[in-house]
C-alpha positions, 0 to 999 in steps of 0.5 A: 500500500502506498504510504501517504505523504503530507499534501500528496507529496510524491515519492523520491522516484517521482521527484527524480523523474519530474526533475530530470524531465524538467531539467532536460527541457529547461523546466528550471524556469518554472521555479523562478518567480516572474513579475507581471502575473496577476497571481503573484500580485494577488491579495492574500487568499481568503481565510480557511475559516470560510471552509470549515464545513468542507472538513467533513467533506474532505474526510469522506474522501479518504476511503477513495484515495487509494489504488491509482490515486493513492498519492492524493491526500485529503487536506486537514485545513480546507481553504479557498484559493479563488484568486488563482488566475489563468486564461480561459479558452477565449483568452479572457482572464479566469479565476477559480472563483468562476467555477463555483458550483462545480467540483473541480479537479485542477491540474497544472501541466506543461508539454516539456513535462514527460509525466504530464504528457502521459497523463493528459489523455487520461485527464481528457478521458475523465472529463469526457466521462464525468464532465458536466454541470457538476464536475470539470477537469480544469487542466492549465498549461504553463508553457511559455511562448506561443501556443502552437506547440501546445495545440499541436500536442493536444491535436496529436494526442487526441485530447478534445474534451478538455477546455483550453486553459493556459498561463504563459506567465507561470504565475499560476504555478508560483501561486500554487507553490506559494500555498505549499501545494506544488513542488513540480509538475504535474500538480493536481488539486481537488475543490468542492462546489464551494471552491474549497480545497479538499485534496491535493497531490504532486505527481501523475495518476491514472485519471481514466481508471476506476479509482479516479472515477470513484473518487470523482463520484464521491467528491460530487456526492459530497457537494 
């Protein structure tokens, strides 16, 4: 059985894999705090007291954090991260607050991240199977530069169900990292319909599998 780590921190093996993948593709830049991002200059996140009712919801998810999603961990202190910002499919500014009313699986990824590339088709399958009024996979790409490479990758891999979310300033990664929820890519957070964080993990997972589907179903029921 996989040993749990605080906030879903990955095993040494996963950290090494992600680090090597990042280094070979210039990923060190992700860890450099950039200016000009709405995330880095955003006001402090709302107090966790607003999410007290979510503690019970997070506890109900623990039996479902197993198997292929065993490295995801329910948080002890749920909190809203509504100020985290990125761009929507039409290029307009979006924040996590825009998804209030939905259970959200929030994922940060990049084309240079090998585990991310392998994970994207599974996230797409999860969105195709479970996405709707009550649930959405919000996968935010943090590649810098133009989006040509990104769109080519999505097209070549057949990713079609996920909406196109992006932040080429990498501010969204820095914001999540500042919250102690990301040490590399991929990083995945689970939010309830009130916009409160219920669980988090670093590293990849098999999101198209039965364990992931059961977790999402349980999270939506806890709405």
